[in-house]
C-alpha positions, 0 to 999 in steps of 0.5 A: 500500500502506498504511503500518503505523502503531503504535496509540497506547497506551491512556492516550495515546488516552484523553488525546487524547480528553479534550483533544478533548472539552474543546475541541470544541463542540456544534452547535445545528443540523443538518448538511449532508453530501455523499458524492461521488466515483467510488468505490462506497459513496455511497448505502451510507454514507448508508443507514448513517447512516440506520440509525444515526439511526433507532436513536437515535430520529430519523425519516428520509426518503430520496428517490432521484432516479435510481431508479424503481420498482426492487425494491432491497434498501434499499426492501424493508428500509425497509418494515420500518422504517416509519414511522421510515424512509421511502424514496421512489424518485421517478418512473419512473426516468430515460430517458437518451434525448437525445430525451426529456431533458425527461422526465428534467428534469421528474422531477428537478424533481418530486423536488426539490419533494417533497424541499423539502416533506419538508425544510420539514415538519421532521418528519424529522431526517435527509433523504437526497437520494440521487443528487441530485448527478448531476441537479445536475451534468447541469443538470436542477436549479438549483444555486442553487435547491437551495442556497437550499432547504438554507439555509432548512431548519428548523434541526434538519434534517440533509441528506445529498446523494449522487452523483458530481460534486457541484457545487463550490457544494454542497461549499462549503456542506456541513459534511462532504464525503467523496469515495469513490475507486475503487481497484478495482471488479468492474464493470471485469471485466464483472460486473453489479451484485450484489443485496444488495451494490449494490442 
């Protein structure tokens, strides 16, 4: 249960903010953000940033490493925001069949090559690598190769990596890491993913 906290007075809050602004510095480079953890909301949070970025005039690319050609709400919405927001479900989706893992690995590698091309083009101020942490944790992609690509990106490009089990090396490289923690989830009651909420 959350503890009750008294809000600061208006003047106290304004003074804290003024002091923060004096000491804060502006960055002249793009950020790397990671949304990980076992809770819901990793992709949702990244898409919220995408919406904010488009609203400020940035071009945004979202590459989905696990989703195939599913008709998700975000895919349909992205069509309304083109060309400012481009969403690409990469490949056919993943088989998760142990006898066909080579197809999953190949799809992950193709998705990463496309992501690298988009990042290095410099055309998009924000690039979201949705669910890439899964494929990294499964060993379908080389963590070192992804880190090298992120380090060598154009200076102004921001990147968000989502998915459970973010490798420690990715966490160490990131500027901001958020861990979504599951406290309670409707899935645990046997309810399937809900359209408009989960996809």
